[in-house]
N, CA and C atoms as a LAMMPS dump frame, in Angstrom:
ITEM: TIMESTEP
0
ITEM: NUMBER OF ATOMS
558
ITEM: BOX BOUNDS ff ff ff
-5.0000000000000000e+02 5.0000000000000000e+02
-5.0000000000000000e+02 5.0000000000000000e+02
-5.0000000000000000e+02 5.0000000000000000e+02
ITEM: ATOMS id mol type element x y z
1 1 1 N 73.612 -169.219 -297.487
2 1 2 C 72.766 -168.329 -296.731
3 1 3 C 71.293 -168.578 -297.154
4 2 1 N 70.514 -169.123 -296.309
5 2 2 C 69.126 -169.423 -296.634
6 2 3 C 68.296 -168.117 -296.864
7 3 1 N 67.585 -168.143 -297.97
8 3 2 C 66.671 -167.032 -298.226
9 3 3 C 65.276 -167.443 -297.745
10 4 1 N 64.548 -166.526 -297.311
11 4 2 C 63.157 -166.811 -296.8
12 4 3 C 62.229 -166.746 -298.008
13 5 1 N 61.509 -167.888 -298.205
14 5 2 C 60.572 -167.985 -299.293
15 5 3 C 59.144 -167.493 -298.84
16 6 1 N 58.785 -167.75 -297.607
17 6 2 C 57.474 -167.387 -297.133
18 6 3 C 57.453 -167.336 -295.604
19 7 1 N 56.502 -166.705 -295.047
20 7 2 C 56.32 -166.651 -293.616
21 7 3 C 54.784 -167.045 -293.378
22 8 1 N 54.597 -167.992 -292.488
23 8 2 C 53.276 -168.446 -292.181
24 8 3 C 52.929 -168.297 -290.747
25 9 1 N 51.697 -167.96 -290.435
26 9 2 C 51.198 -168.014 -289.117
27 9 3 C 51.018 -169.507 -288.671
28 10 1 N 50.845 -169.718 -287.389
29 10 2 C 50.597 -171.018 -286.898
30 10 3 C 49.39 -170.981 -285.938
31 11 1 N 48.884 -172.081 -285.571
32 11 2 C 47.795 -172.064 -284.594
33 11 3 C 48.149 -171.373 -283.3
34 12 1 N 49.42 -171.253 -282.976
35 12 2 C 49.903 -170.586 -281.809
36 12 3 C 50.118 -169.13 -282.227
37 13 1 N 49.315 -168.187 -281.707
38 13 2 C 49.464 -166.817 -282.1
39 13 3 C 50.799 -166.224 -281.778
40 14 1 N 51.57 -166.828 -280.892
41 14 2 C 52.908 -166.34 -280.496
42 14 3 C 54.008 -166.949 -281.325
43 15 1 N 53.704 -167.691 -282.395
44 15 2 C 54.778 -168.361 -283.195
45 15 3 C 54.55 -168.124 -284.662
46 16 1 N 55.649 -167.859 -285.354
47 16 2 C 55.67 -167.726 -286.826
48 16 3 C 56.585 -168.759 -287.414
49 17 1 N 56.23 -169.291 -288.585
50 17 2 C 56.982 -170.321 -289.304
51 17 3 C 57.557 -169.633 -290.557
52 18 1 N 58.909 -169.676 -290.646
53 18 2 C 59.655 -169.157 -291.8
54 18 3 C 60.023 -170.308 -292.752
55 19 1 N 59.502 -170.256 -293.949
56 19 2 C 59.829 -171.283 -294.937
57 19 3 C 61.06 -170.815 -295.737
58 20 1 N 62.055 -171.666 -295.852
59 20 2 C 63.326 -171.27 -296.493
60 20 3 C 63.54 -171.832 -297.825
61 21 1 N 64.343 -171.226 -298.671
62 21 2 C 64.601 -171.704 -300.002
63 21 3 C 65.752 -172.764 -299.948
64 22 1 N 66.618 -172.662 -298.931
65 22 2 C 67.696 -173.637 -298.739
66 22 3 C 67.548 -174.261 -297.357
67 23 1 N 67.971 -175.514 -297.212
68 23 2 C 67.811 -176.152 -295.872
69 23 3 C 68.856 -175.65 -294.88
70 24 1 N 68.436 -175.601 -293.61
71 24 2 C 69.37 -175.345 -292.51
72 24 3 C 70.015 -176.61 -292.008
73 25 1 N 69.275 -177.705 -292.154
74 25 2 C 69.71 -179.077 -291.75
75 25 3 C 69.157 -180.109 -292.704
76 26 1 N 69.623 -181.3 -292.597
77 26 2 C 69.097 -182.479 -293.325
78 26 3 C 68.476 -183.411 -292.356
79 27 1 N 67.29 -183.167 -291.895
80 27 2 C 66.537 -184.069 -290.995
81 27 3 C 66.951 -183.997 -289.553
82 28 1 N 67.796 -183.126 -289.177
83 28 2 C 68.195 -183.018 -287.771
84 28 3 C 67.441 -181.819 -287.17
85 29 1 N 66.648 -182.027 -286.141
86 29 2 C 65.942 -180.968 -285.54
87 29 3 C 66.792 -180.318 -284.475
88 30 1 N 66.523 -179.006 -284.374
89 30 2 C 67.145 -178.171 -283.298
90 30 3 C 66.067 -177.447 -282.558
91 31 1 N 65.931 -177.685 -281.363
92 31 2 C 64.896 -177.056 -280.552
93 31 3 C 65.471 -176.518 -279.286
94 32 1 N 65.155 -175.204 -278.976
95 32 2 C 65.746 -174.558 -277.888
96 32 3 C 64.668 -173.713 -277.105
97 33 1 N 64.631 -173.833 -275.811
98 33 2 C 63.634 -173.09 -275.03
99 33 3 C 64.203 -171.85 -274.357
100 34 1 N 65.53 -171.665 -274.507
101 34 2 C 66.129 -170.496 -273.906
102 34 3 C 67.566 -170.341 -274.414
103 35 1 N 68.181 -169.113 -274.155
104 35 2 C 69.449 -168.767 -274.653
105 35 3 C 70.585 -169.755 -274.153
106 36 1 N 70.419 -170.186 -272.891
107 36 2 C 71.435 -171.055 -272.351
108 36 3 C 71.471 -172.394 -273.088
109 37 1 N 70.281 -172.938 -273.494
110 37 2 C 70.225 -174.183 -274.189
111 37 3 C 70.831 -173.964 -275.583
112 38 1 N 70.742 -172.803 -276.158
113 38 2 C 71.204 -172.483 -277.503
114 38 3 C 72.605 -171.962 -277.595
115 39 1 N 73.33 -171.916 -276.536
116 39 2 C 74.649 -171.316 -276.552
117 39 3 C 75.641 -171.828 -277.564
118 40 1 N 75.499 -173.138 -277.894
119 40 2 C 76.419 -173.733 -278.881
120 40 3 C 75.913 -173.691 -280.315
121 41 1 N 74.795 -173.051 -280.52
122 41 2 C 74.157 -172.992 -281.863
123 41 3 C 74.162 -171.466 -282.251
124 42 1 N 75.016 -171.158 -283.232
125 42 2 C 75.143 -169.666 -283.567
126 42 3 C 73.831 -169.091 -284.022
127 43 1 N 73.044 -169.833 -284.833
128 43 2 C 71.768 -169.26 -285.321
129 43 3 C 70.81 -169.048 -284.183
130 44 1 N 70.598 -170.047 -283.362
131 44 2 C 69.652 -169.91 -282.268
132 44 3 C 70.163 -168.858 -281.269
133 45 1 N 71.433 -168.805 -280.989
134 45 2 C 71.957 -167.719 -280.076
135 45 3 C 71.727 -166.392 -280.598
136 46 1 N 71.862 -166.152 -281.86
137 46 2 C 71.618 -164.847 -282.455
138 46 3 C 70.146 -164.502 -282.378
139 47 1 N 69.326 -165.49 -282.513
140 47 2 C 67.817 -165.215 -282.427
141 47 3 C 67.449 -164.913 -280.922
142 48 1 N 67.995 -165.595 -280.006
143 48 2 C 67.68 -165.357 -278.604
144 48 3 C 68.271 -163.976 -278.143
145 49 1 N 69.234 -163.444 -278.838
146 49 2 C 69.766 -162.108 -278.539
147 49 3 C 68.68 -161.023 -278.883
148 50 1 N 67.667 -161.389 -279.621
149 50 2 C 66.612 -160.427 -279.984
150 50 3 C 65.549 -160.487 -278.891
151 51 1 N 65.152 -159.315 -278.374
152 51 2 C 64.156 -159.198 -277.384
153 51 3 C 62.862 -159.92 -277.809
154 52 1 N 62.206 -160.603 -276.835
155 52 2 C 60.924 -161.258 -276.993
156 52 3 C 60.958 -162.664 -277.535
157 53 1 N 62.099 -163.121 -278.059
158 53 2 C 62.177 -164.51 -278.63
159 53 3 C 62.28 -165.472 -277.434
160 54 1 N 61.339 -166.426 -277.396
161 54 2 C 61.37 -167.387 -276.251
162 54 3 C 61.589 -168.839 -276.669
163 55 1 N 61.501 -169.15 -278.004
164 55 2 C 61.758 -170.488 -278.459
165 55 3 C 62.183 -170.424 -279.887
166 56 1 N 63.137 -171.34 -280.241
167 56 2 C 63.639 -171.464 -281.613
168 56 3 C 63.61 -172.936 -281.94
169 57 1 N 62.984 -173.258 -283.072
170 57 2 C 62.895 -174.642 -283.509
171 57 3 C 63.123 -174.687 -285.042
172 58 1 N 64.089 -175.458 -285.467
173 58 2 C 64.241 -175.586 -286.878
174 58 3 C 64.71 -176.959 -287.334
175 59 1 N 64.334 -177.23 -288.595
176 59 2 C 64.673 -178.473 -289.262
177 59 3 C 64.561 -178.312 -290.735
178 60 1 N 65.401 -178.902 -291.502
179 60 2 C 65.346 -178.852 -293.017
180 60 3 C 65.152 -177.368 -293.502
181 61 1 N 64.014 -177.129 -294.172
182 61 2 C 63.798 -175.865 -294.805
183 61 3 C 62.785 -174.917 -294.127
184 62 1 N 62.742 -175.062 -292.779
185 62 2 C 61.826 -174.14 -292.021
186 62 3 C 62.336 -173.973 -290.638
187 63 1 N 61.94 -172.803 -290.098
188 63 2 C 62.329 -172.401 -288.746
189 63 3 C 61.056 -171.74 -288.087
190 64 1 N 60.821 -172.112 -286.851
191 64 2 C 59.681 -171.502 -286.149
192 64 3 C 60.305 -170.698 -284.995
193 65 1 N 59.841 -169.47 -284.899
194 65 2 C 60.245 -168.585 -283.843
195 65 3 C 59.011 -168.302 -282.971
196 66 1 N 59.151 -168.464 -281.638
197 66 2 C 58.05 -168.174 -280.689
198 66 3 C 58.472 -166.963 -279.88
199 67 1 N 57.528 -166.083 -279.657
200 67 2 C 57.822 -164.919 -278.856
201 67 3 C 56.95 -164.877 -277.56
202 68 1 N 57.203 -163.945 -276.693
203 68 2 C 56.565 -163.888 -275.43
204 68 3 C 55.191 -163.26 -275.518
205 69 1 N 54.685 -162.79 -276.653
206 69 2 C 53.392 -162.194 -276.816
207 69 3 C 53.422 -160.689 -276.622
208 70 1 N 54.56 -160.101 -276.33
209 70 2 C 54.766 -158.692 -276.057
210 70 3 C 55.192 -157.878 -277.308
211 71 1 N 55.599 -158.594 -278.363
212 71 2 C 56.147 -157.883 -279.507
213 71 3 C 55.123 -157.851 -280.656
214 72 1 N 55.264 -156.842 -281.494
215 72 2 C 54.468 -156.744 -282.744
216 72 3 C 55.211 -157.693 -283.745
217 73 1 N 54.409 -158.704 -284.316
218 73 2 C 55.021 -159.654 -285.204
219 73 3 C 55.639 -159.023 -286.449
220 74 1 N 55.085 -157.927 -286.981
221 74 2 C 55.614 -157.348 -288.151
222 74 3 C 57.032 -156.828 -287.844
223 75 1 N 57.27 -156.183 -286.748
224 75 2 C 58.558 -155.69 -286.382
225 75 3 C 59.544 -156.838 -286.029
226 76 1 N 59.018 -157.795 -285.285
227 76 2 C 59.925 -158.884 -284.796
228 76 3 C 60.318 -159.776 -286.029
229 77 1 N 59.401 -159.934 -286.981
230 77 2 C 59.74 -160.77 -288.147
231 77 3 C 60.909 -160.121 -288.947
232 78 1 N 60.866 -158.869 -289.02
233 78 2 C 61.988 -158.153 -289.725
234 78 3 C 63.302 -158.338 -288.915
235 79 1 N 63.256 -158.279 -287.632
236 79 2 C 64.473 -158.457 -286.806
237 79 3 C 65.028 -159.877 -286.931
238 80 1 N 64.194 -160.869 -286.827
239 80 2 C 64.716 -162.262 -286.875
240 80 3 C 65.096 -162.65 -288.259
241 81 1 N 64.628 -161.974 -289.308
242 81 2 C 65.034 -162.328 -290.653
243 81 3 C 66.523 -162.241 -290.938
244 82 1 N 67.137 -161.216 -290.301
245 82 2 C 68.58 -161.02 -290.549
246 82 3 C 69.419 -162.203 -290.102
247 83 1 N 69.279 -162.686 -288.834
248 83 2 C 70.086 -163.928 -288.489
249 83 3 C 69.737 -165.147 -289.278
250 84 1 N 68.494 -165.314 -289.63
251 84 2 C 68.088 -166.417 -290.433
252 84 3 C 68.8 -166.351 -291.807
253 85 1 N 68.796 -165.203 -292.421
254 85 2 C 69.442 -165.076 -293.769
255 85 3 C 70.966 -165.237 -293.614
256 86 1 N 71.523 -164.882 -292.476
257 86 2 C 72.994 -164.987 -292.249
258 86 3 C 73.439 -166.391 -291.925
259 87 1 N 72.589 -167.264 -291.568
260 87 2 C 72.945 -168.621 -291.187
261 87 3 C 73.432 -169.408 -292.371
262 88 1 N 74.372 -170.287 -292.175
263 88 2 C 74.864 -171.067 -293.336
264 88 3 C 73.8 -172.125 -293.664
265 89 1 N 73.66 -172.388 -294.967
266 89 2 C 72.798 -173.462 -295.376
267 89 3 C 73.448 -174.806 -295.027
268 90 1 N 72.598 -175.839 -294.967
269 90 2 C 73.15 -177.173 -294.612
270 90 3 C 74.129 -177.673 -295.683
271 91 1 N 75.146 -178.288 -295.239
272 91 2 C 76.027 -178.964 -296.158
273 91 3 C 75.533 -180.423 -296.283
274 92 1 N 76.01 -181.119 -297.213
275 92 2 C 75.621 -182.549 -297.324
276 92 3 C 76.1 -183.274 -296.086
277 93 1 N 75.152 -183.833 -295.399
278 93 2 C 75.508 -184.568 -294.199
279 93 3 C 75.425 -186.091 -294.466
280 94 1 N 76.296 -186.832 -293.887
281 94 2 C 76.249 -188.241 -294.115
282 94 3 C 75.049 -188.903 -293.498
283 95 1 N 74.633 -190.004 -294.03
284 95 2 C 73.504 -190.739 -293.442
285 95 3 C 73.782 -191.149 -292.03
286 96 1 N 75.098 -191.39 -291.694
287 96 2 C 75.471 -191.776 -290.332
288 96 3 C 75.144 -190.652 -289.355
289 97 1 N 75.482 -189.376 -289.706
290 97 2 C 75.194 -188.233 -288.897
291 97 3 C 73.672 -188.087 -288.627
292 98 1 N 72.875 -188.24 -289.7
293 98 2 C 71.477 -188.077 -289.625
294 98 3 C 70.903 -189.224 -288.746
295 99 1 N 71.374 -190.459 -288.989
296 99 2 C 70.872 -191.591 -288.184
297 99 3 C 71.204 -191.45 -286.705
298 100 1 N 72.395 -190.921 -286.439
299 100 2 C 72.798 -190.724 -285.052
300 100 3 C 71.895 -189.78 -284.322
301 101 1 N 71.232 -188.836 -285.03
302 101 2 C 70.403 -187.856 -284.43
303 101 3 C 68.972 -188.414 -284.203
304 102 1 N 68.645 -189.571 -284.81
305 102 2 C 67.326 -190.113 -284.61
306 102 3 C 67.157 -190.622 -283.161
307 103 1 N 65.871 -190.654 -282.791
308 103 2 C 65.492 -191.028 -281.371
309 103 3 C 66.043 -192.433 -281.082
310 104 1 N 66.938 -192.489 -280.079
311 104 2 C 67.425 -193.759 -279.518
312 104 3 C 67.184 -193.581 -278.007
313 105 1 N 66.483 -194.479 -277.447
314 105 2 C 66.202 -194.422 -276.051
315 105 3 C 66.939 -195.575 -275.384
316 106 1 N 67.986 -195.256 -274.587
317 106 2 C 68.754 -196.33 -273.943
318 106 3 C 67.934 -197.055 -272.946
319 107 1 N 68.287 -198.343 -272.74
320 107 2 C 67.719 -199.121 -271.615
321 107 3 C 66.447 -199.81 -271.98
322 108 1 N 65.933 -199.642 -273.189
323 108 2 C 64.695 -200.352 -273.516
324 108 3 C 64.89 -201.787 -273.866
325 109 1 N 64.03 -202.666 -273.382
326 109 2 C 64.133 -204.061 -273.757
327 109 3 C 63.88 -204.172 -275.309
328 110 1 N 64.323 -205.315 -275.903
329 110 2 C 64.034 -205.461 -277.32
330 110 3 C 62.544 -205.354 -277.604
331 111 1 N 61.68 -205.876 -276.772
332 111 2 C 60.299 -205.803 -277.009
333 111 3 C 59.774 -204.318 -276.976
334 112 1 N 60.238 -203.597 -275.975
335 112 2 C 59.861 -202.151 -275.885
336 112 3 C 60.417 -201.371 -277.051
337 113 1 N 61.654 -201.749 -277.496
338 113 2 C 62.221 -201.034 -278.68
339 113 3 C 61.334 -201.261 -279.87
340 114 1 N 60.833 -202.502 -280.074
341 114 2 C 59.922 -202.783 -281.195
342 114 3 C 58.607 -201.976 -281.027
343 115 1 N 58.116 -201.897 -279.87
344 115 2 C 56.882 -201.13 -279.591
345 115 3 C 57.155 -199.653 -279.99
346 116 1 N 58.295 -199.14 -279.551
347 116 2 C 58.583 -197.723 -279.821
348 116 3 C 58.766 -197.528 -281.306
349 117 1 N 59.329 -198.452 -281.991
350 117 2 C 59.498 -198.337 -283.445
351 117 3 C 58.174 -198.283 -284.158
352 118 1 N 57.157 -199.113 -283.725
353 118 2 C 55.822 -199.065 -284.268
354 118 3 C 55.136 -197.745 -283.989
355 119 1 N 55.351 -197.312 -282.786
356 119 2 C 54.768 -195.99 -282.341
357 119 3 C 55.305 -194.911 -283.217
358 120 1 N 56.649 -194.913 -283.374
359 120 2 C 57.272 -193.824 -284.202
360 120 3 C 56.816 -193.908 -285.672
361 121 1 N 56.609 -195.03 -286.186
362 121 2 C 56.091 -195.154 -287.582
363 121 3 C 54.737 -194.414 -287.668
364 122 1 N 53.833 -194.745 -286.734
365 122 2 C 52.536 -194.103 -286.745
366 122 3 C 52.678 -192.589 -286.483
367 123 1 N 53.484 -192.185 -285.585
368 123 2 C 53.705 -190.726 -285.393
369 123 3 C 54.307 -190.054 -286.683
370 124 1 N 55.235 -190.74 -287.313
371 124 2 C 55.817 -190.199 -288.53
372 124 3 C 54.812 -190.05 -289.663
373 125 1 N 53.897 -191.007 -289.744
374 125 2 C 52.918 -190.988 -290.861
375 125 3 C 51.693 -190.172 -290.608
376 126 1 N 51.201 -190.176 -289.316
377 126 2 C 49.9 -189.63 -289.023
378 126 3 C 49.939 -188.325 -288.143
379 127 1 N 51.044 -188.013 -287.448
380 127 2 C 51.047 -186.884 -286.542
381 127 3 C 52.053 -185.826 -286.915
382 128 1 N 53.295 -186.227 -287.083
383 128 2 C 54.373 -185.267 -287.265
384 128 3 C 54.144 -184.329 -288.498
385 129 1 N 53.659 -184.87 -289.637
386 129 2 C 53.435 -183.973 -290.804
387 129 3 C 52.514 -182.757 -290.476
388 130 1 N 51.489 -183.061 -289.668
389 130 2 C 50.503 -182.026 -289.341
390 130 3 C 51.119 -180.999 -288.334
391 131 1 N 51.897 -181.573 -287.352
392 131 2 C 52.502 -180.639 -286.391
393 131 3 C 53.559 -179.805 -287.137
394 132 1 N 54.359 -180.419 -288.05
395 132 2 C 55.331 -179.646 -288.777
396 132 3 C 54.723 -178.585 -289.66
397 133 1 N 53.59 -178.933 -290.256
398 133 2 C 52.94 -177.961 -291.094
399 133 3 C 52.56 -176.693 -290.26
400 134 1 N 52.275 -176.92 -289.02
401 134 2 C 51.906 -175.8 -288.17
402 134 3 C 53.134 -175.174 -287.437
403 135 1 N 54.341 -175.615 -287.785
404 135 2 C 55.565 -175.015 -287.3
405 135 3 C 56.07 -175.684 -286.006
406 136 1 N 55.708 -176.899 -285.799
407 136 2 C 56.119 -177.6 -284.542
408 136 3 C 56.479 -179.042 -284.895
409 137 1 N 56.601 -179.78 -283.8
410 137 2 C 56.929 -181.239 -283.948
411 137 3 C 56.758 -181.858 -282.551
412 138 1 N 57.054 -183.11 -282.396
413 138 2 C 57.168 -183.721 -281.094
414 138 3 C 58.357 -184.632 -281.111
415 139 1 N 58.913 -184.781 -279.92
416 139 2 C 60.07 -185.653 -279.714
417 139 3 C 59.705 -186.64 -278.681
418 140 1 N 59.921 -187.869 -278.855
419 140 2 C 59.675 -188.942 -277.878
420 140 3 C 60.777 -188.96 -276.851
421 141 1 N 60.406 -188.796 -275.605
422 141 2 C 61.409 -188.779 -274.494
423 141 3 C 61.6 -190.162 -273.969
424 142 1 N 60.527 -190.939 -273.902
425 142 2 C 60.687 -192.338 -273.294
426 142 3 C 59.377 -193.087 -273.347
427 143 1 N 59.624 -194.389 -273.164
428 143 2 C 58.468 -195.309 -273.094
429 143 3 C 58.684 -196.133 -271.829
430 144 1 N 57.842 -195.906 -270.864
431 144 2 C 57.988 -196.646 -269.57
432 144 3 C 56.672 -197.4 -269.341
433 145 1 N 56.737 -198.723 -269.585
434 145 2 C 55.485 -199.544 -269.496
435 145 3 C 54.518 -199.063 -270.505
436 146 1 N 53.356 -198.553 -270.098
437 146 2 C 52.296 -198.085 -270.992
438 146 3 C 52.23 -196.553 -271.084
439 147 1 N 53.316 -195.89 -270.589
440 147 2 C 53.342 -194.444 -270.664
441 147 3 C 54.397 -193.943 -271.685
442 148 1 N 53.933 -193.263 -272.634
443 148 2 C 54.782 -192.651 -273.66
444 148 3 C 54.949 -191.186 -273.297
445 149 1 N 56.223 -190.768 -273.057
446 149 2 C 56.505 -189.376 -272.746
447 149 3 C 56.988 -188.644 -273.994
448 150 1 N 56.331 -187.508 -274.252
449 150 2 C 56.752 -186.754 -275.44
450 150 3 C 56.998 -185.282 -275.009
451 151 1 N 57.711 -184.606 -275.89
452 151 2 C 57.977 -183.202 -275.671
453 151 3 C 57.608 -182.487 -276.948
454 152 1 N 56.69 -181.509 -276.849
455 152 2 C 56.387 -180.682 -278.055
456 152 3 C 57.485 -179.7 -278.375
457 153 1 N 57.69 -179.412 -279.682
458 153 2 C 58.76 -178.554 -280.091
459 153 3 C 58.16 -177.475 -280.914
460 154 1 N 58.895 -176.376 -281.039
461 154 2 C 58.483 -175.239 -281.859
462 154 3 C 57.138 -174.605 -281.396
463 155 1 N 56.33 -174.27 -282.464
464 155 2 C 55.062 -173.658 -282.134
465 155 3 C 54.09 -174.486 -281.197
466 156 1 N 54.315 -175.827 -281.318
467 156 2 C 53.459 -176.717 -280.506
468 156 3 C 53.841 -176.613 -279.036
469 157 1 N 55.056 -176.175 -278.669
470 157 2 C 55.486 -176.129 -277.3
471 157 3 C 54.714 -175.255 -276.388
472 158 1 N 54.208 -174.192 -276.88
473 158 2 C 53.383 -173.289 -276.029
474 158 3 C 52.005 -173.076 -276.534
475 159 1 N 51.568 -173.922 -277.432
476 159 2 C 50.199 -173.799 -277.968
477 159 3 C 49.201 -174.568 -277.06
478 160 1 N 48.22 -173.89 -276.603
479 160 2 C 47.243 -174.474 -275.671
480 160 3 C 46.604 -175.764 -276.262
481 161 1 N 46.268 -175.757 -277.539
482 161 2 C 45.629 -176.978 -278.137
483 161 3 C 46.552 -178.169 -278.145
484 162 1 N 47.868 -177.972 -278.17
485 162 2 C 48.772 -179.172 -278.183
486 162 3 C 48.734 -179.937 -276.84
487 163 1 N 48.498 -179.162 -275.766
488 163 2 C 48.531 -179.766 -274.446
489 163 3 C 47.167 -180.508 -274.165
490 164 1 N 46.114 -180.1 -274.832
491 164 2 C 44.819 -180.683 -274.607
492 164 3 C 44.371 -181.562 -275.717
493 165 1 N 43.766 -180.911 -276.724
494 165 2 C 43.151 -181.714 -277.825
495 165 3 C 44.147 -182.531 -278.657
496 166 1 N 45.26 -181.987 -279.025
497 166 2 C 46.23 -182.704 -279.784
498 166 3 C 46.724 -183.903 -279.026
499 167 1 N 47.004 -183.667 -277.787
500 167 2 C 47.561 -184.783 -276.951
501 167 3 C 46.542 -185.92 -276.862
502 168 1 N 45.294 -185.575 -276.63
503 168 2 C 44.286 -186.672 -276.612
504 168 3 C 44.098 -187.32 -277.944
505 169 1 N 44.189 -186.538 -279.015
506 169 2 C 44.109 -187.13 -280.369
507 169 3 C 45.262 -188.098 -280.637
508 170 1 N 46.444 -187.79 -280.228
509 170 2 C 47.595 -188.637 -280.427
510 170 3 C 47.4 -189.92 -279.601
511 171 1 N 46.989 -189.79 -278.391
512 171 2 C 46.76 -190.994 -277.513
513 171 3 C 45.722 -191.86 -278.096
514 172 1 N 44.605 -191.273 -278.608
515 172 2 C 43.531 -192.082 -279.204
516 172 3 C 44.028 -192.809 -280.425
517 173 1 N 44.82 -192.169 -281.279
518 173 2 C 45.373 -192.802 -282.48
519 173 3 C 46.307 -193.95 -282.158
520 174 1 N 47.146 -193.723 -281.12
521 174 2 C 48.133 -194.761 -280.663
522 174 3 C 47.458 -195.958 -280.048
523 175 1 N 46.238 -195.769 -279.457
524 175 2 C 45.512 -196.897 -278.882
525 175 3 C 45.122 -197.948 -279.891
526 176 1 N 45.13 -197.62 -281.166
527 176 2 C 44.868 -198.548 -282.241
528 176 3 C 45.955 -199.681 -282.231
529 177 1 N 47.185 -199.315 -281.912
530 177 2 C 48.261 -200.29 -281.876
531 177 3 C 48.738 -200.629 -280.44
532 178 1 N 48.41 -199.792 -279.464
533 178 2 C 48.834 -200.01 -278.098
534 178 3 C 47.588 -199.669 -277.234
535 179 1 N 46.721 -200.565 -277.029
536 179 2 C 45.389 -200.23 -276.372
537 179 3 C 45.517 -199.638 -274.978
538 180 1 N 46.566 -199.937 -274.226
539 180 2 C 46.724 -199.389 -272.886
540 180 3 C 47.597 -198.187 -272.723
541 181 1 N 47.996 -197.598 -273.865
542 181 2 C 48.991 -196.519 -273.866
543 181 3 C 48.4 -195.233 -273.237
544 182 1 N 49.186 -194.516 -272.546
545 182 2 C 48.93 -193.197 -272.065
546 182 3 C 50.017 -192.297 -272.582
547 183 1 N 49.635 -191.137 -273.081
548 183 2 C 50.651 -190.185 -273.654
549 183 3 C 50.699 -188.952 -272.657
550 184 1 N 51.896 -188.657 -272.231
551 184 2 C 52.13 -187.592 -271.325
552 184 3 C 53.122 -186.569 -271.965
553 185 1 N 52.781 -185.33 -271.993
554 185 2 C 53.621 -184.287 -272.515
555 185 3 C 54.486 -183.648 -271.407
556 186 1 N 55.751 -183.463 -271.629
557 186 2 C 56.612 -182.836 -270.659
558 186 3 C 57.093 -181.526 -271.163
């Protein structure tokens, strides 16, 4: 049962990041935009049963909860703490399980797969740590020609700055290795 070590605000006023003493997963992200998506995840389902919760995102030792803006965070934080504490901590997962969860995009040519690997290395080193620090992340949905499609997760999913400034910053950074790339958020 993960204990909550700290609670942090995020740049998204409607999202809080809960830092845990024990991991919920080992490198496998769980991101849900609604109760239907979360129906097979007991922790996320329990959180969506709480009024005002609109997004649940968790990985390793943290979980970000996003609300609709109608709840008082002090009250809502107390409510969501119970299901978080009741969730089982991660068990040791095999490297095969973790590797299977990594981004694999079917149908890419070997050249595009290499391009995507280079892009992911840059995202892993220069972008994801900052997004994760703010209670979010991004998931690569596809690479089609010079268009990289991404999906923001957690606090980044509904944060106005992620759709504008952050997106432009990511595209500018990627242009160093892919001069013609365009980044599109879905």
